[in-house]
C-alpha atoms as one frame of an Amber mdcrd trajectory, in Angstrom:
protein
 -20.188 -14.995  17.665 -23.879 -14.538  18.468 -25.680 -11.511  19.847 -29.311
 -11.739  20.939 -31.938  -9.049  21.428 -35.451  -9.646  22.708 -37.245  -7.333
  20.296 -36.708  -6.456  16.627 -36.957  -2.733  17.455 -34.046  -3.026  19.915
 -31.202  -4.167  17.676 -28.675  -1.524  18.707 -27.028  -3.676  21.376 -26.467
  -6.508  18.905 -25.018  -4.133  16.344 -22.625  -2.625  18.841 -21.439  -6.073
  19.808 -21.259  -7.707  16.391 -20.535  -5.202  13.669 -17.538  -3.329  14.999
 -14.324  -4.030  13.045 -12.579  -5.441  16.127 -15.411  -7.815  17.052 -14.295
 -11.452  17.502 -15.967 -13.732  14.965 -16.204 -17.515  14.806 -13.330 -19.249
  13.051 -15.519 -20.843  10.369 -19.002 -21.204   8.953 -19.700 -24.416  10.870
 -19.018 -22.810  14.243 -21.196 -19.789  13.483 -24.153 -21.799  12.173 -24.014
 -24.326  15.062 -24.363 -21.534  17.623 -27.078 -19.853  15.566 -28.980 -23.159
  15.296 -28.668 -23.690  19.060 -30.264 -20.293  19.725 -32.998 -21.045  17.186
 -33.804 -24.431  18.721 -34.000 -22.955  22.208 -36.382 -20.276  20.936 -38.658
 -22.598  18.954 -38.443 -25.520  21.365 -36.424 -28.698  20.911 -38.006 -30.975
  18.332 -40.517 -28.378  17.108 -41.034 -27.758  13.356 -39.804 -24.456  11.917
 -39.948 -22.780   8.502 -36.738 -21.291   7.124 -36.415 -18.567   4.449 -33.111
 -17.180   3.135 -31.891 -14.076   1.304 -28.361 -13.487  -0.019 -27.031  -9.895
  -0.242 -23.365 -10.867   0.011 -20.852 -11.265  -2.815 -20.801 -15.035  -2.201
 -21.592 -17.214  -5.162 -24.297 -19.863  -5.303 -22.007 -22.573  -3.899 -21.053
 -20.574  -0.774 -24.654 -19.475  -0.263 -25.852 -23.091  -0.519 -23.138 -24.156
   1.925 -24.352 -21.622   4.517 -27.940 -22.791   4.141 -27.025 -26.459   4.373
 -24.762 -25.970   7.405 -27.443 -24.128   9.359 -30.284 -26.530   8.528 -28.113
 -29.582   9.243 -27.151 -28.157  12.638 -30.820 -27.459  13.330 -31.822 -31.034
  12.452 -29.025 -32.386  14.668 -30.777 -30.605  17.533 -34.032 -32.416  16.707
 -35.882 -29.634  14.892 -37.615 -30.287  11.576 -37.539 -27.749   8.728 -40.971
 -27.616   7.107 -43.544 -25.240   5.624 -46.430 -27.203   7.194 -47.691 -25.788
  10.501 -44.343 -24.471  11.759 -44.100 -23.381  15.371 -41.633 -20.618  14.457
 -40.764 -18.713  11.279 -37.080 -18.123  10.636 -35.830 -15.454   8.189 -32.076
 -15.355   7.529 -30.000 -12.911   5.456 -26.428 -13.673   4.396 -24.376 -10.460
   4.299 -20.755  -9.383   4.716 -18.348  -6.607   5.599 -14.636  -6.157   4.950
 -13.523  -8.837   7.436 -16.522 -11.062   8.199 -19.472 -12.868   6.710 -22.704
 -12.237   8.599 -25.992 -14.069   8.994 -28.802 -11.901  10.345 -31.717 -13.935
  11.673 -35.187 -12.753  12.617 -37.119 -15.466  14.481 -40.877 -15.184  14.965
 -43.025 -17.266  17.304 -46.501 -15.878  17.784 -46.077 -12.329  19.091 -42.511
 -12.964  20.208 -39.581 -11.772  18.084 -35.853 -12.277  18.461 -32.894 -11.175
  16.366 -29.481 -12.836  16.246 -26.385 -12.086  14.225 -23.765 -14.760  13.536
 -20.405 -13.932  11.965 -17.277 -15.762  10.881 -13.952 -14.626   9.546 -13.472
 -14.314   5.817 -10.107 -14.941   4.154  -8.496 -11.577   3.413  -6.771 -12.927
   0.295  -9.783 -14.722  -1.183 -11.646 -12.824  -3.941 -15.458 -12.777  -3.927
 -16.760 -16.160  -5.073 -18.796 -14.755  -7.947 -16.200 -12.231  -9.071 -18.298
  -9.300  -7.809 -16.242  -6.150  -7.164 -15.776  -4.883  -3.634 -17.129  -1.491
  -2.590 -14.860   1.414  -1.706 -15.212   5.001  -0.532 -13.004   7.389  -2.510
 -12.169  10.939  -1.444 -10.901  13.831  -3.576  -9.876  17.230  -2.232 -11.810
  19.844  -4.198 -10.922  23.079  -2.416  -9.314  24.389   0.775  -9.013  27.731
   2.570  -8.176  29.165   6.028 -11.749  30.335   6.687 -14.299  27.740   7.804
 -16.257  26.077   4.999 -19.892  25.300   5.750 -20.729  23.683   2.410 -19.685
  23.704  -1.250 -21.587  23.162  -4.476 -19.596  21.756  -7.390 -20.903  22.403
 -10.912 -19.388  21.545 -14.298 -17.025  24.514 -14.483 -17.665  26.427 -11.285
 -17.572  26.023  -7.532 -19.688  27.780  -4.923 -18.257  27.922  -1.399 -20.335
  28.872   1.646 -18.409  30.438   4.528 -19.707  32.240   7.639 -19.061  35.614
   5.976 -19.881  35.095   2.301 -20.791  32.966  -0.695 -17.871  32.815  -3.143
 -17.935  31.784  -6.806 -14.807  30.169  -8.254 -13.944  29.266 -11.831 -11.328
  26.870 -13.140  -8.206  28.569 -14.553  -5.136  26.541 -15.562  -6.206  23.680
 -13.359  -6.754  25.918 -10.318  -9.832  27.482  -8.765  -9.781  31.271  -9.162
 -12.136  33.595  -7.300 -14.592  35.218  -9.722 -17.143  36.909  -7.472 -18.347
  36.884  -3.896 -21.465  38.064  -2.086 -21.494  38.916   1.645 -23.851  37.265
   4.103 -25.749  39.291   6.727 -23.571  40.253   9.658 -24.987  38.701  12.812
 -24.006  36.645  15.815 -24.115  33.059  14.647 -24.647  30.086  16.942 -21.637
  28.164  18.174 -20.501  25.453  15.727 -22.294  27.196  12.875 -23.766  24.943
  10.195 -24.989  25.931   6.739 -26.271  24.327   3.569 -25.951  25.153  -0.142
 -28.650  23.629  -2.329 -28.906  23.797  -6.117 -32.205  25.249  -7.321 -32.319
  25.033 -11.109 -29.859  27.586 -12.498 -29.734  29.260  -9.087 -29.097  28.148
  -5.530 -30.425  28.393  -1.980 -28.548  29.025   1.251 -29.795  27.724   4.591
 -28.380  29.220   7.782 -29.805  29.367  11.311 -32.482  32.079  11.268 -31.518
  33.133   7.733 -32.630  32.082   4.252 -30.986  33.244   1.016 -31.614  32.747
  -2.687 -29.031  33.397  -5.347 -28.327  33.280  -9.071 -25.197  32.822 -11.156
 -26.388  34.474 -14.375 -25.519  37.027 -15.562 -23.403  37.285 -12.398 -23.457
  36.200  -8.787 -26.347  37.735  -6.850 -27.593  36.899  -3.362 -30.669  38.031
  -1.411 -31.022  37.083   2.258 -33.814  37.583   4.782 -34.289  36.784   8.447
 -36.331  33.592   8.364 -37.029  30.383  10.255 -37.706  28.626   6.963 -37.290
  24.835   7.286 -34.277  23.269   5.620 -34.673  20.875   2.696 -32.532  17.795
   3.340 -31.760  15.650   0.297 -30.537  12.072   0.450 -29.385  10.541  -2.811
 -31.454  11.714  -5.772 -34.956  10.680  -4.687 -35.441  11.192  -0.940 -36.348
  14.558   0.548 -37.083  15.682   4.079 -38.077  19.147   5.287 -36.800  19.800
   8.809 -37.136  22.769  11.158 -34.009  24.206  12.730 -33.727  24.648  16.500
 -33.333  28.428  17.109 -29.875  29.337  18.387 -28.651  25.735  18.146 -26.715
  23.587  15.679 -29.300  20.832  15.220 -32.843  20.211  13.973 -35.548  20.447
  16.609 -37.473  17.349  15.436 -40.443  18.757  13.502 -40.260  17.323   9.982
 -42.405  17.040   6.861 -42.046  13.868   4.793 -42.505  13.577   1.029 -46.193
  12.671   1.363 -46.769  16.035   3.060 -47.376  14.469   6.467 -45.887  16.274
   9.458 -44.055  14.203  12.044 -42.329  14.911  15.338 -39.237  13.084  16.567
 -36.516  13.873  19.085 -33.977  16.532  18.034 -31.290  15.281  15.630 -28.102
  16.480  13.938 -28.442  14.932  10.486 -30.549  12.504   8.454 -30.038  10.083
   5.574 -32.372   7.781   3.655 -31.568   4.218   2.615 -33.448   1.502   0.767
 -33.986  -1.788   2.589 -35.657  -4.538   0.522 -37.509  -1.976  -1.571 -38.653
   0.071   1.430 -37.379   3.511   2.327 -35.931   4.055   5.782 -34.545   7.213
   7.370 -31.581   7.223   9.744 -31.419  10.094  12.233 -28.238  11.016  14.135
 -29.617  11.820  17.579 -28.082  14.195  20.117 -27.023  11.346  22.439 -24.704
   9.823  19.824 -27.040   7.031  18.779 -28.782   6.715  15.422 -32.496   6.008
  15.231 -33.948   4.126  12.257 -37.498   5.054  11.210 -39.692   3.890   8.343
 -41.241   6.098   5.638 -43.988   7.089   8.101 -41.284   8.038  10.638 -42.201
   5.243  13.025 -39.188   3.754  14.889 -38.020   0.373  13.583 -34.531   0.078
  15.058 -31.359   1.817  16.038 -27.584   1.652  16.152 -24.850   3.500  17.909
 -22.682   5.135  18.706 -21.986   6.697  15.328 -20.823  10.199  14.483 -23.242
  13.104  14.157 -22.875  13.581  10.375 -24.327  11.281   7.709 -25.384  11.402
   4.047 -27.247   8.964   1.808 -26.073   7.667  -1.572 -27.478   5.328  -4.236
 -24.500   3.412  -5.617 -26.478   0.129  -5.289 -23.610  -1.768  -3.628 -24.318
  -4.594  -1.201 -27.913  -5.116  -2.286 -29.252  -1.601  -1.692 -28.407   2.048
  -1.153 -25.840   3.236   1.377 -25.356   5.722   4.171 -22.030   7.498   4.735
 -21.308   8.037   8.430 -18.570   9.760  10.425 -16.983   7.902  13.307 -17.994
   8.279  16.938 -15.859   9.836  19.640 -13.239  12.564  19.763 -12.239  13.459
  16.197  -9.728  16.205  16.999  -6.805  13.964  16.086  -8.507  12.541  13.016
 -11.879  11.509  11.696 -13.166   8.892   9.271 -16.130   8.257   6.975 -17.471
   4.777   6.284 -20.279   3.425   4.096 -22.923   1.129   5.553 -25.733  -0.843
   3.962 -28.977  -1.729   5.749 -30.540  -5.194   5.599 -33.689  -6.031   7.582
 -33.295  -2.744   9.503 -29.765  -3.774  10.510 -26.836  -1.591   9.315 -23.669
  -3.459   8.339 -20.304  -1.973   7.258 -19.936  -2.024   3.485 -16.485  -0.427
   3.116 -13.352   0.224   5.091 -13.150   3.645   6.808 -11.597   6.544   4.891
  -9.469   8.725   7.181  -9.258  12.539   7.404  -6.547  14.701   9.039  -9.005
  16.250  11.491 -12.675  16.454  12.424 -15.316  16.271   9.697 -17.420  19.382
  10.326 -20.047  18.868   7.592 -21.319  16.026   5.415 -24.061  16.615   2.842
 -25.382  14.628  -0.120 -23.858  15.982  -3.352 -25.272  13.588  -5.963 -26.720
  10.100  -6.437 -23.467   8.352  -5.466 -21.497  11.141  -3.786 -21.375  13.478
  -0.814 -19.513  16.657   0.091 -17.487  16.480   3.301 -15.735  19.361   5.036
 -12.806  18.557   7.309 -10.458  20.792   9.314  -6.787  19.794   9.244  -5.621
  19.874  12.871  -2.003  20.590  11.856  -2.544  23.446   9.397  -5.914  24.696
  10.634  -7.155  24.898   7.037 -10.578  23.677   5.958 -10.920  21.324   3.018
 -13.960  20.430   0.931 -13.762  16.772  -0.156 -15.869  14.961  -2.738 -16.741
  11.531  -1.328 -17.827   8.852  -3.816 -19.069   5.317  -3.225 -17.781   2.892
  -5.862 -19.003  -0.665  -6.219 -15.736  -1.620  -7.927 -12.437  -2.157  -6.188
């Protein structure tokens, strides 16, 4: 199956069409590459010379990778086009990738100032192991803690657990395999916005609490202490272990208003967004922003738009498990999650997100998703049957 988009910065339509799990793929490699070659020849012009460059980020071995290259270039020659590095009319860049059910070829074609992007896919055999023996990636979930009161965030340390609720910060210790309440500190009593969101962030031996219009700092030694002030202090958003973004909260709302400060200190302005995550794409850092309209905008390190995808859910977190050729972003599903939600890991290649793992299901809506470590995130989900809130540790594993 082929999807075409006229500009590289407008890839969202192709992604919607090609990368969904239920999308219909070609039956085999030959069918996918023939259609891709036909699109390429029409773009370059029949009989015109083109240059072709490849990159493999799939688990396919050298033989399968060589087969994909040969099939595409043979189909292109059958259409009368010559593959050469000498005075090509068009430059073709192809990336071989994969998800749980399909192999993918992402092509960026350049001809002067014109750009086009196509994605070809074909079905992979469910029972066939990766050709080079590489392990498949999975998303694992582990219930850490649950309670009747809403959980905004949780911070897991070696032998303790901090839980942020609308009314307090609670410190738990492990006793006989169970979390036991040790201390708690109340939060200021005020009228919170609807769909309250909050963030716990480790700060050396202490911690910080971010709430709309409120900033708190706390310590755990010699005991739990918490000091809060009315403040519009920007939130520090971490993604993985290296990427940071400082974002200003929209007063009285449950999203960020769009004024951000990047790690270079430069201030940028984008449209309001719910959450943000950083990923690495061919050695370059990109940020993904979950916008209010349900779509996700992709921006470069300077926060200039380079692409988009959607619809996704409004919560995302970045990790650095190095599966699929780069870092990953964990994303909730789009649509009504009252009957159940899911989190899935994606990788980004040439500004194009592709599913890296199968979805992991939850018994109700995911109400929060924050980076918890280099390869993990903390998700909060409300069980629609019991009404209880659970804090789940989500880990991306490159092994099966």
